[in-house]
N, C-alpha and C positions, 0 to 999 in steps of 0.2 A: 461697324466696316472695320477700324483701325485695331478693335480686338479681337476680330476675326481672322486680319493680316498676321497678327502678331502671334496667334494659334498655328498658322499654317506656317510661320515662320520657323517657331519654335519646333512642330515636327517634322520639317525638312533638314532643321540642323540635324535633331537628336536622332535622325536615321540616317544620313549623311555620318553622325559620327559613330553610330552602332557599326556601318559599312566600315568605317576607317580601323577600330577599335578589332572587330572578325578579321580582318584582313591582315594586320597587320602592320601594311607598308602603303596603306590607301590604292592597293590595288582590288580589285573585284575582274579576274577573269573571262571572257567569254565562253571559257570551252574550263572542264574542268581537268586534270589533271588525276586520271584512272589509275593510272599506270607511274609510279613515281622511282628513280634508282638515285640515289644519294650516292658518288665512290669517292673514297677518301684515300688519299694516298699519304700516308703517316711520315712525318718529316718533310714531306714533299713541299716547295715553294718554288720560286721562280729559277733558282741557280737548280735544281735537280732539272725541270720540266727542261729547262735551253740547253744544260749539256748532252739531253739525251737527243735533242733534236739536232743538235751539230754533231754528237757520233753516227746518228743514222746517217746525215751527209757525206759523212766522212768513209763509211764503208762504202757507197756509192762512187767514191772516187779513190783516186791514185794520190799516193804522198807527193805530188806535185806543188801541193800547196808550200810544203816547206821547202823546195828548190827555188820556189816564186820569191819567197822572201829572201834567201840567199842574192836572189837576182835584184832585188830592192836593196840591197846593202853591196853592190858591186864584189862579193864574194864566190859569186858563182858563176859563169860565162853563160851568154845566153849563145842561141846558135847550135844547143848540142843534141838537137832533135826533140828532146822532152816541152811537153805542149804544158804552156804555162794554166795555172790552176784558180777557178774563180770562186772564193770562199761562198758556200752556200748553207742553207738550212731545209731541213727536212720535215714538215711539220708534222706534229703526231695528229692524230683524228680530234682530241680534245681543245688543240689549239685550234681548229679553223669551227668551231661551234660560235654561233651568233651571237652567242649572252656571254659575256668577257668583263670579270669585275677581280677586286681583290677584298680580303678583309681582315680586320685585326685580328690579333690573339691572343693580347694579354691577359692574364687570368686574375681573378678577385686577389690575389696579394702578391703577384710577380709581373713584371714586363714581361716576364720570357715564361711560358705557360708548359705545362706537361702532356700530358697525352689523357689524363684522366679530365682535366680543367676543360679543354678546351672540344675533347669530345663530347664533355656534359655542355658545352654551349654551343655545340651545333644541334646535338641531338634534343635541349632541351628550351634552348633562347635560354640559360641564366647563367651568369658567373658564378664560378665558385674556386676553392681554394683548391691550386696543386695535392693530385692526391687524390681528391675527392671525386664519389663516381655517383653522378646524376643526386645530388644534395645540394644543400644550401652550407654556404662556408663553413657553418658549425657542424653539419653533418646533422642537423635532427629532422629538416624537412625533405622529405619525397618530391622529385623535379619529375613530369611528366613528359616523356619521350615524343617525337613524330611519330614514331614504330608504335607507342602504344595507343597512339592517339587514332593514326591510321587502324589498326587491331579494331579499335573501338567504335568505329566507321564500320564495320565490314568488309575488312581489308584481309588478304593477305599477306602475311611477312615472313620476311624472308633477312637472313643475318649470313655474310659470310667476311671469313678473314684468313689471311695468307699465318698468321699468329693465333697464337691459342684463341680458343675461341671466348674464352675468359678473361681475355686481356684489356686494358683500361678503353681502347676506343669501342670494341664490340661491347662491351659493358654498359657503357652508356644510352646505351639503346633498348637494353632489355632490363637493367637491374638499377640496384641503388646500396651503397655500400660507403660508408664509411671512410673508407681506405683501399684504393687499388689493389694493395696487396693480397688481400684475401679472396684470392682466386677462389678456392673451396667453395668460398660462401657464395660469392660472385655466383657460380656454377650452379649450385643448388636451386637459385631463382629462373632456370632456364623454362622448368615446368611452370613456376608459375605467370610467366609471360604468355604461356600458350599460344608462342610465333608456333609459324607451322614449318620454317627450314631453318637449318644452322650448317654452316659446308664450311670445309677449311683448317683449320688447326684443332689438333687435341685440346688436353687437361693439361696444365702444369702441376696441378697436385689433386690429381684424380682420387687420391684417399687423404686430402688435408695436408696442411701443413708437419704435420707430425707424422704422417701416413698411418692413422690411426682410427680414422674414420670409414662408413660404410663407402664404398666403391662408388664415384659421381655416375656408374654408366648403369651401377642398377638401380639408383635413385630412379633415373633416367627412364630405365624402362618400364619400371613400376607406376611411374605419371603417361604411361604408353606412347614414349618417343623412343624410336627405332632408331638404334646407333649402328651404324657401317662405317668399316674400316679398310676394305678392300675396292680394289679396280671392279673387279664381278658386282659387286653387292650396288657400285652406285652406277654402274651403266644399267640395272634392271629397276632403278626407282623410275617411275614414269608418272605421267599426269594423274593428278588425282590424290598421290598418296600423301598423308599428312603426317604430321609432327615426325620430321626427319631432321635426323642430325648426322650427316656424312663427314667424314676424318681423312685426309691424303692417307694413304696406304705407308709413306713415309713421312717419318716425322722428323725433326733436329731432338737436341737435349732440352730447348723449351719447346716444344710439342707442337711447333710452328713449322710450317712447309720450309722444305729448301731453297736456298734462294735461286731466283730462276735461270742465273748461268750453271748453277750446279744441278739440276733436276733431271733425270733420267726418261729415257722413254718407259710409259706404263703408267707415270705419275700422275696426279689429275692437276691437271694447270690451272693457274684462276679464271679464266676466261671459260674452260669446264664448268666450272662453282657453279658461275655468272647464268651460263645456259640452263644446266639444271634446276637452278633454282626456278627460270622464266618458267621450264616447262613443266616445273612441279604446281609454282601458285598461278599462275595462270587462269585469269576464271572471270564473268562476267562482272565481278564484284568491285576486281581491282586487285593492285597489289603494291605491296612497299618493299623495297629491296633498298637494303645497305651494305656494299661490297667493300671490306677494306684491303691495302696492299701492304701491310703492317711492317714488310720488312726493309723497304727504302729507308723507312728513320732507323732501322739495325744495322745498315749498309753504309747509312751516312755518321753514325755513331762511331763506327771503324773505320770511317775516313776511309772508305773503300768505297773508289769511284767506278769502276769496272761493275761488281756486285749493285750498287745502286740505280748505274742508268740500266742494266737489263729487267731491275726490277718495275723501274718506271714506264721502260715498256711496255711490261707485264701489264701494269695497270691500264694501258692502253688498247690492250687487246682486248681486256674485259669489258671498255666502253665501249668495243667496237661491236659484241657481241648485243650490247643493248640498244645500239645503233639502228641495228638491223631490225630488232623486235620495233624502235621508234617507226621505220619506217612504214612499217606496216599499217599502224597506228599512230599519225602525228599529230591529230588534233586532242589527244588523249594523254599523250606521254610525257612525261619530265625527266629528263637527265642532267643532274647533279654532279661538278665533277669539282674538286676541291682536295685540299691537306690541312690538318690540322696544326701544324707548325712548321719551322725548316728546322733543319738536324746538320749539326757539323762543322756551321757558318761556310757553304760551301759556294766557289766562286770560279768561275771561267776567268782566268787571268793569272797568273804569276810572276816574282818579280825576275824570275830565270827567265823568262820568252819572252820578255817585254811586253812589244805590243802585238803579240801574237798566239795562239794555240794550236797544238799538234794534236787533235784526237784520235789521229791514225794510230798515233803508237798505244792507245789503252787495248786495241784487237791482238796486243801479245800476250797481254792475261789472258789465262787457263780456266780462271776458276774464281771464286768469292775466297776473301782471305778466311774464312774458316775451311774451304778445300784446302788450304796450303799450309793451315793448324796441323790438319791431320797429316798432310805428306811430312812437315814438320817433325811431328811427333815422333813418327815413323825413323825419320833419320836421326835424329836424338837417341832414341833407343838400341838403335843399331850402332850410331857412333858416338858411347857417351864423352868422348877424349877428343871430338873432331875441333878442328879452326873453320875459322870464317872461308878458306879456300877449299877444305873438303865440300862444302856448302853450295859453291857458286854453279856446280853443275844443275843443280836444283832450280837455283835460281833464275839462271837463263832458259831451262827447259819451263818454268811456269809464269816468270814473268817478261822474258827476251830480253834482261839486262846479264851485261857480259863486261867483264875486265878485261880489258888489254894492255899488254905493258906498252909503256914511252915508244919504244920504236915501232911497235904496231901502228899506236896511234899516230904517231909521226906521216907514216905511210897515208894511214887513211885520210889525214889530215891534204896531203901528195894530191893525190887520188882526186878530192874533191875541189880541190882549186882546178884541177884538168879538165873537169866536169862530170866526175864520176855520179849519176846519182845513187848507187850502187851502197858506195863510200859514204854518203853524208845520210844514207839512211841507217846505217851501221853507228857510225860516231853516234846520232842521236841516242839512241840504246846502250852505248859505252858507258860503265861505270866510270865517275871522277872521281881524283883522290878523295874529296873532300866526303866526297856519298860512300867509300870504303872506310875512310874512317868513322862515321857514323853506324855504317853495316857493324864494323867490328864491335863499336860497345855495344850495340842492340844484341850482335849473335853471340857476346862473353853473358848480359842479361839474359838470354832466352836459356842460353846451355843450364843456368842457375835452375834447380827448383826454385816454385813458386813464392815459397815462403823464405827463401835466402834471399830475394830479390829487396832492395832497399825502397822503400816506400815513402819516398821525398816528395816532394812539392812538385819538383823539378819533374821527375822519373813520370807520377801518376796523372800530374794536373798537364803538364807540357809536353813530356816527349812522347809517352807512352798509352797514354791512360790508363784504361783497366785491360788493354789487349797487350797482347803476345808480342812484346818487345821486337821482336826480329822481321815478323811480318808488317806490323804495323809501319816501320821504317820500308819497310820496300815497296806497300803499297804508296805509301808518301812519296817516295824515290820517282815512281812510275808515273804517278797524278802529277808532280811537279814536270817533268820532261813534257807532257802533256801539255802543260799551260794551266792545270787546276790547282787550285788551295784549298784548305781548310783554316777555321778559325777557331774550334773549339771541336770537345768528343762529345759535347752535351748538346740543348738546343738553343737556339739564337732567337730574336724577336721580330724577325722581317713576317710582314705580312704575307699569306697566302693566296695565288690565282683561284677565281673559282670561273667557271667555263660551263656552258650550261646550252643546253636545246631543248625545243618543246614548249609544252603551253604556258607560256608567263616568261619566256627567258629574260624579256627585255629588263624584268624585275631586277637581273643581277648582275646589270652593267654599273659601273661606279663603284666608288669606294665605302666601302663598311664594315660594320662588327660582324666577328661569327656569329653572335647571338642573333643577327638577321639570317641568317642563311633558317634556321627552324622558321622565324615568322615568314621568309616569304613561301617556303614549302607549305606549310600550313595553310596560307591565304592561298595559294594556286591550286591544290588540293583540297580546299574547302574541308580542313580537318578538324 
């Protein structure tokens, strides 16, 4: 009897162990996620999402918040007919999901990860060295991604990115490569993946690093993939089509989509790529979609809060499309929204604005830093001997920042004391003496040929990074006036939020490692 009991106990324990190992987290869902969405905001952490939600609230409010601050400091009299403003936040859809957690992001060799190692962690459940794509730290062993597991289970698979399709994050789901910079070699693995849909950016090195290789589009065509790059072709893609790679008709110099704030009518938005992927992949066997908003990261590298915010909102637009699908299949769908790391050391809070922030000021910026670079380049070509004073009309037009004389500033100050709200708003965007001094230095640097600029530690790592000095200084000034600060032009070690809805969403509550995202998705979808 004792022996039989022990046998039964061992059987029960072994069965339980198998379940624990199979699920990766000790969780066995009552329902299986047959439709899986993994959204990744590259470079997106708490600050980026928080800034976007505060910006949304500021769009729906007047600028009375700034006036309320003056009133609190007894600098602006009450009773002037302006309604007091209550600070608020407008949640994005992802922030309302019932599953909310955080993941740590370090790589196998650094506390601050890059996109290849973080992408690998999420996609495969393994840590690796910065620069390596879906391989072990020695770059000898291939790791298998959740997307490939979904494919092997019979699910259709789609990969979407707003940057080039062979960039580090999307590559982590379909390729294995010793280094992320082997763009051509990564793209050549698309046919090997046998994935059904790719959408978004193009190819950074379509004919290899030396431009002497066979065109990647030709290789894809020979493998049975159909490559499209027009709006007309995109609109014709329909349910049941297979082996599709559709590229936005307008790309920047890095084969990525334009920033959301710069996109023009007719270009394909991130949310449309998500909708098209659902249309093409929807089938009784289910699907897996990884959709990355990659240019949040690039905007943060450049310390451009406005471009950052608009691309974070674009990420949420894509999530809304997936959510509409979820509402039709609530017991079979899993939506995971996360980031791979934080970029820029962004924060809502700056010494100059003390205990407040004024995100209404960000509405003055008309485009991304790249859009201003284009205008600046045209200005420099037309005005080779220009001084800062000559460029200030361009600055005012694009950023809303303006220089006033001391007499004008004094008059605005007197009007503020008399309760003039318009004068206060003008002063909020007026360039101060120390800001003019920094613009003088940056403009002089920008007017030089890039090869003539001193590459000192101060100019490269601290002042301008690798960006256009005049542009980066202007974005810093506007951001600081709005109450947004930055610490770096690189990544940081912050954890990233994870927002989830659908089958097994509760498994994503809490604080865990980025490799656990893989384990949880694989368990819930029974991959």
